[in-house]
N, C-alpha and C positions, 0 to 999 in steps of 0.2 A: 294499587289495584293489581290483582294477580292476573297473570297471562297464561293462557293455555292455547297451544297451537297444534293442529293436526298435521302429521307428517304424511301419512298415507293409509290406505286400507287394503288388505289382502283378502280376497274372497276364497274360501275353502282352502286355507293353507295346508291343511292336513286331511284326514279321511272323512270328516263330517262336512258334507257338501253344502249344508245349509248353515254354515258358520262363517265367521270372519274374524280377523284380527285388525283392530284399528290402533294406529301408533300415534302417540302424542308426546309433546315435551311441555314442561311447565316450570314456573319459577318458584313454586311452593309445593310442599307435600299436599296430597289431595286424595279424596275418595271418589269413586265413579259409580254412577247408576245409569241405566239406559232403558229405553223403550223401543222395541221393534213394533211399529204401528200395524194394526190390523188392516184388512182390505176395505173395511166399511167404516162409516163415521162413528158407529158405536164402539165401545172399548172392548167388546167381547173377544176380538182377535189380538188385542195388544199383549205382547209378552214383555213383562217388566222384570228387570233385575235391580235390586237394591243392594249395593255393595257397602261393606264396612271395612274393607282392606285399605290401609293407608299406603299409598304409593310414595316411594322416595323420589323426589323430583330431580335428583342428580343422575337418574337413569332414565332411558326412554320408557314410556308408559305403554304397555300392551293391554288393550281392552279386548277380552274374548267375548264375542257376540254370538249367541246362538238363537235359534227360533226364527230364522229367515224363511220366507215363503219360497217354494220352487217356482221357476219361470216367472219371476215378478221383479219389478223395480221397487225394492224394499226401502221404506223410509224409517230411519233410525234417529232417535234423539239421545245424545249423551249429555249427562248432567254431572258437573264437577263440584265437589264440596270440600271445604277446608276441614281441619281436624275437629272443629267444634260443630260441624254439620251445617255451616252456612253455605248457601249456593254462591259459587264464585264465577261460573261460566257455563254456557250451554252450546252444544254443537249439533247442527242438523246435517245429516249425511244420507245420500242415496247409495244403496248397495244392490246391484242388479245380479240376479241369478238367471236372467232371461236366455243366456246362451249355454247353459249347462245341459248335459245329456243324462238321461235316466234310463234304467233298464225297462224293457218293454212291459214287464209285469208289475211295474210300480203302481200302487194305488195312491192317488193324490188326495182323495177325500173319502172318509167313511161317514155313514149316517148314524148319529146317536139317537136312540129312541128313549125318551124320558118316560119311565114307568111310574115315577112318583113326582108330584109337582115340586119344582125347584131343585131337583136332584143334580141337574147339569151344572147349575150355578153354585149350589151349596156343597155338593159332594165331589164332583169332578173338578170344578173350579179351574185353577191355573195349573193343574197337573197335566201330564202327557201320558198317553198310552203308548208304551214302547214295546215293539216286537223283537224277536230274536235276531231279526235282520237289521236292527238299529233304525227302523222306521218309527217315527214318533208322531202322534196325532193329538191336537189340542181339543178344547171343549167344543169347537165347531166342526171337529172331524177333519181339519186340514193338516196336511203333512207339514211338520216343522223341523224334522231331523231326518237325515238320509245319509247313511254310510255306504261308501262304495265297497265292492268286493275287494279282497277275499275274506274280510272279517265277518264273523257272526258271533253274537253275544247270547249263547244259550243260557248262561247263568242269570243274566239280568240283575247282577249284583253291583251296587254302588257301595264301596267301602272307603270311608274317610275321603270322599270326594274324587275317587278314581274308579274307573271301570276295568273289569277283568275280562279278557276277550281272547277267543281262539281264532286261529287262522285256518281258513278253509281253502287255501290256495290249491290243494290237490283235489278239491271238490268232494272231500270226505266229511262225514258228520263230525268226526273228532278232530280236535285241534292239535295238529302235529307240531305247531308252534303256539306259544301262549304269551300274552302280553299284559302288562299293566299300562293303561293309557289314561289320558284326560279326555274331557268331553269334546275337544276339538279333534281327537284322534291322534294326538301327539304321544309318541311312545316314551314312557318313563324307563322301563326296562323290559327285556324278554326273560321269561322264566327259564331256568335250567331244567330241562325235562329228562336229565340223566342223573341217577343217584351214584353214590360212592362205589357201588359194585359194577357200574357200567350199564345198568339196566336202563333202557330207553322207553319213555312213556309218551302217551298222547292224552291230552285233557279230555274229560267227559263230564257232561251233565251239571256239575255243581262246584262252587267254591264259596267258602265262608271264612270269617275271621273270629278270633277269640279276643279276650280283653287284654291279653299280653302282647298283642301286635303280631301274632302268627297267622298265617293263611293255611287253610286245609283244602285240598283239591282231590276230587275223584279222578281216577286215571285208569288207563288200560295199557297193556304192553304195545309197543310200536317197534317193528311191525306186529300186527295182531298174530299171536301164536297160541290161540285158544286150543288147547289139547286136553287130554284127560288129567294132566297134572298142572296146567297153567290155564286158569279160566279167564274169560273176557270181562272187562269192566269190573275188576275185582280188587283194585288197589286204592289206598288212601295215602296221600302225600302231605307232609307238613313242611311249610316253607317259612323262611325268614322274609317278611314283607318288605324289608328295606333293600335286600340284595337279590331276591328271586332264587336263592339257593335252597336246596332240599335239606331239611333238618333230619327227617326220617321218612322212610317209606314202608308201607305195610301191605303185603299182598295176602288176601284172604282165600286164595284158591284152595288150600288144604281144608279150611273150615267148611267149604262148600262142596267138598268131594262127596258124591253119592246123595246129594240132596235132590229134592223134587222141585220142578219148575212148572209154571203155567205153560200150556202146550203151544202158545203162539210165540214163545221165546226161542232164541237160537240155541243150538247145542253148545254146552260148556259156557253159557253166558250168565254170569252172576247178575250183571246189570245193576250195579249200585247207581242210584239216580237222585238221592236226596241227602242233604246234610243240614243239621241245625246245631247250634251251640247253646248249651244250658249254662249260663254264667255262674249262677249261685252254686251249681254242682260241679262246675268245671268238667263237663262231659260233652261229648259229641254224639248226636243221634244220627245213625246211618240207616238207609233203607235199600233193600234189594227188590227191584221190580219183579224179576223172574221168580223169586222164591216167596214173594209177598211176606217178607220178614223185615222187622225193624229191630235194631239193636243199638245199645249204648256202648261207646268206647272211651278209653282214656286218651286225652290229648298228649300225655307223656310218651306213649309208645304204641297206641292203637289197640291195646288189649281189650277184648270184649268183656263188658261188665254185666250186662243183662240183655234179655231178648224178649220180643213179642213174636212168638212163633205161630205160623199158620197151622191148620189142622193137618196139612200134608207135609209139614216140616217140624214135627213136635220136639225133636231132639237137637235142633241146630244150636250151637253155642256150647255144647258140652255141659260142664257142671255149674255154669253161672246161673243165677236165678232166671227162670222162665216165668214171665208174668202170666197169671191165670186170667182167662176171660170167661164171662158167663156162658153157661151151657143151655140157658133157657130160651135162646133165640133172640135175646135183646141186643146182641152185637152182630152187625153184618160185617163179616170179615172181608177186608179189601182183597181185590183181585187185580194184580199188576198196577198198583197205585203209582202216582207221581206226586211230587211236592209234599212230602211228609215233613211238615215244618212245625216247630214250636209256635203257638199262637199266644199272645199276651193280651188278647182282647178282654176288656173288663166284663163282657157278657158271660165269660166262663170263670170268673174270679172264685166262685165257690169250689171249683176243682183245682185251683192253682195256689200252691205255696212251694215255690221252687226250693227254698231252703230245707223243706221237709220232703223233697222228692216228689212233689205233686205238680203235674203240669198237663196241658192239653195239646194234642197234636191235630192239626188240620191236614186234610189230604184230598186229592182228586182220586176217587175210586174209578179207574178206567173200565173196570168190568170187562177185561180184555180177552178172557179165555174161559167161556162157559158153555155148558150143554143146553139143550132145549128147555130143561127144567131149572136153569140158573145155577147149577152146581159147577164147581171148578173142574176144568179138564186139564190134567197134569200128566207129566211123564218124568223120568229120571233126567237129570241135567246132562248126563253123558249120552243119552239116547238120540237117535236121528230125529229131525223135525218131521212132524206129521200135521200138515196144514188142512186136513180134511175133516177133523173131528170137532172143531171148536167154532164158536161165534163170539162176537162182542156185542154188547147191548148198551142202551143209554146209560150214561154216567151218573154217579152220585157224588156229592161232597160229604165227607164223613168227618166227625170230630171225636177223637178218642181221649178219654181222661186216664192218665197214667198215675199210679201211686207206687213208687218204688219201695216205700216202707212196707206197705201191705202186699206188695208184689202182685198187683192186679191191674187190669186194664178194662175199661168199660166204654160203651158208646153213649155220648151225651147229646148228639145231634146228627141228623141226616137230612140232606136236601137234594131234590131232583129238579132238573131244569128242562124237561120236555123230551118226548120220544125222539126228536131229531138231533139231540145232543149226544154225539158219539165221538170218541177220540181214543183209539186203542193204544197208540204208541206215544202220544204227545199231549200237551196241555198242562195247566197248572192252576193252583189256588194260591193267592197271596193275600196276606193281611194288608189292609190299606186304612190307616187311621182306625176308626170305630167300625169299619166295614171290611169287606173282602172283594177281591176280583177273581173271576174265573175266565180262563181262555180255553176254547176247544179247537183243535186243529182241523180235523176232518169237516166239522160243521162251520169253521171259520167265524165263530161267534165269541163275543166278549161281553161279560156281565159284570156289573157292580151290584153287590147284594149285602143285606144286613146279616148280623149273626143269627137272626131268626129265620133267615131264608127268603126275605122279601126282596124281589128284584127292583133295584132303583133305576138302573140304566142298562140298556141292551144295545149292542152294535152288531149287525150282521155284515157279511161280506167284507171282513177285515183283511182278507188276502185275495189276490187274484186267483183265477182258476189254475190249478196245478201247482200252486205255491204252498210250501210248508213253512210253519213256524213252530219251533219247539215250545215256546212260551210267549206270553205277553203279560204285562202288568202296568199299573199306573205308577209313574215316577212323580212324587209329590212336588209341590212348589218348593218346599224346603230342600228336598234332594237336588233339584235343579239348581237352586241357589248355591248349594254347597259345591256342586260340580263346577259351576262357573268360577266361584271364588278360588277353588284349587287350581284352576287353569290360569289364573292371573300371574303375571311375572313382571 
């Protein structure tokens, strides 16, 4: 008969306050699954982890538990299985978070409004809505993850079971330090934010990975020295994902000299804010909010390969192909967009053949700098700010079909979400299975919607008054499982 013995449990051993490490010893190799039980008798609040990692019994076993409730005496059941999947032991444990302290602006519960029958169970399911502050909410709207300052996760990227996170210890938006961590908040390494020439950077907005194991990060100079020759938020860095060292850095300041920006942008602010990787083409899609420009670059050196230029930046990129868009009014050109991402949703399969350079980009069109007639209000990038001439209007979600062979771009879908949905600087659209999520900062609203624009779930008041969140998205049950498995040691 196999024996499993608990040694101890540590609540919040790292930055995730609603997590724990439980330590066991055993006399046989084993796998661990667990349930953090919900507050009610039904199973809707249960958080279940089914593990398939085989622990070596010659070492102490660390079980990373996430999904605890705040200010609650949590009941957790750990189950132990042998290599063949046979249950060999069970352990019931209480883990209290009753004496923890939380920031005054913490929202402990949000209300999910089901707009389509069964959507919370069938679509949201066991996923969590995670904000840039690392607050996560389950299908009942209960807080199940809470990270202490000074970290903030503007990227909301989980790559190979790890999170990539900036430090806001100086209370600035940009990460003067940047880390690869696990779901407990345990640091794997800190990125080197200095290149071989001694340039010092701060992380901004986005980080992605390619199929070769490299990481790409948007960055700005640190300290900020945005001048006529060095623009702000204008750099792309390539990293070795195993060491955190820079492979190459590319500053696009010269390419953006003399360009035109939307009027609610800062002087000399390129504001690169979105990255996507195109695996079949081995290209990276980059977006500039200030210039409303999207362009493709080579992961080998950052060279610009093609552009989607706005009407007020028709020549950006020089001699590379400029993708043509219709002049018949069938394309609503974006204005200060966010989250310009590749979407692989089957709903747009007729426009997708990556091997032939055909793909669809989804984006939040912030509509951040318009006049009373809906026309863009712009100025030269080097010109002083003028905050009296523009307004921002209710957002749209746009889908652009790109054809690199034909060198064209067209609009294949557009959805609006109400006159109260505005978010000039923040927010984002993310693909989520067969659907999408949308977060709006100023309106503090979160949507789950279909590729045809049908709203399935809506949540209001996702943030406290005065609180900002750059993005929010659903982390799927599979993503959460991967994050836990990676944290096992």
